[in-house]
Every structure is written in structure tokens, then in C-alpha cells.
C-alpha positions as CSV (number, residue, x, y, z in Angstrom):
1,M,-91.3,6.8,120.6
2,S,-94.5,5.6,119.2
3,H,-96.5,2.8,120.9
4,G,-96.4,0.9,117.6
5,T,-92.6,1.0,117.6
6,I,-92.2,-0.4,121.1
7,D,-94.8,-3.1,120.4
8,R,-92.7,-4.1,117.4
9,L,-89.5,-4.2,119.4
10,V,-91.1,-6.2,122.1
11,Y,-92.5,-8.6,119.5
12,M,-89.0,-9.0,117.9
13,A,-87.3,-9.5,121.3
14,N,-89.8,-12.2,122.2
15,Q,-89.3,-13.9,118.9
16,I,-85.6,-14.0,119.5
17,S,-86.3,-15.3,123.0
18,K,-88.4,-18.1,121.6
19,A,-85.5,-19.2,119.3
20,F,-83.3,-19.8,122.3
21,A,-85.9,-21.0,124.8
22,H,-84.7,-24.6,124.4
23,D,-81.3,-23.7,125.9
24,P,-80.6,-23.7,129.6
25,E,-81.8,-20.3,131.1
26,A,-78.3,-18.7,131.6
27,K,-77.2,-19.7,128.1
28,A,-80.4,-18.5,126.5
29,V,-80.1,-15.1,128.2
30,A,-76.5,-14.8,127.0
31,E,-77.4,-15.8,123.5
32,I,-80.4,-13.4,123.3
33,S,-78.3,-10.5,124.7
34,D,-75.5,-11.3,122.2
35,H,-78.0,-11.4,119.3
36,L,-79.5,-8.0,120.3
37,K,-76.1,-6.5,120.6
38,K,-74.9,-7.7,117.2
39,F,-78.0,-7.0,115.2
40,W,-80.0,-4.2,116.8
41,E,-79.2,-0.6,116.1
42,K,-78.3,1.6,119.1
43,R,-81.5,3.5,118.7
44,M,-83.5,0.2,119.0
45,L,-81.5,-0.8,122.1
46,A,-82.1,2.6,123.7
47,Q,-85.9,2.2,123.1
48,I,-86.1,-1.3,124.5
49,F,-83.9,-0.2,127.5
50,H,-86.3,2.6,128.2
51,H,-89.2,0.2,127.9
52,L,-87.6,-2.1,130.4
53,D,-87.0,0.9,132.8
54,E,-90.8,1.5,132.5
55,G,-91.5,-2.1,133.6
56,G,-90.9,-4.0,130.3
57,E,-94.6,-4.8,129.7
58,G,-95.1,-7.6,127.2
59,L,-91.5,-8.9,127.3
60,D,-91.1,-12.6,127.8
61,P,-89.2,-13.5,131.0
62,L,-86.1,-14.6,129.0
63,A,-86.2,-11.5,126.8
64,K,-86.6,-9.3,129.9
65,Q,-83.6,-10.9,131.5
66,A,-81.5,-10.6,128.3
67,V,-82.4,-6.9,127.8
68,A,-81.6,-6.2,131.5
69,A,-78.2,-8.0,131.2
70,L,-77.3,-6.1,128.0
71,Q,-78.4,-2.8,129.6
72,R,-76.1,-3.4,132.6
73,K,-73.2,-4.1,130.2
74,A,-73.9,-1.0,128.2
75,Q,-73.8,1.3,131.3
76,P,-70.5,3.0,132.0
77,A,-68.8,1.6,135.1
């Protein structure tokens, strides 16, 4: 994965986060997670999950929470 690719994914996740920042935190996290699940390719999600596992540098707090929530749901029980 190129550094430019993850930078772009972080930027996109943060933009989505900003769109829902006016909502209460729990609702915003759920909306961001839902948006990522609906509109991001599996490859993109895998890359942002890996980035989160490496510390999630650059992700806004809401985006980080949303990616973590989505990652938990994506893992097999």
C-alpha cells in the first residue's frame, strides 16, 4: 500500500467525519461507519483497518472510532 493511498483514505474518512460532526457522538460514529460500509470497496476498508491497527495516524477522533466500530463488526465472531 502506498503512502499516498492511505493519505487519501484518511483524508476521505476525515471528510465524512466532518459531515456528521454536528450529530451526537454515538450517532455520528454509527453514521460514519454506515457510510464507509455502504460506499467503500472492501479493498479500501482493508487498507484503513490496517492503518488503524498501525495506530491510525491522521484520523480524526470520530473517524477513528467509526473505523474501529466497523472493523469490530467485520471480524468473524
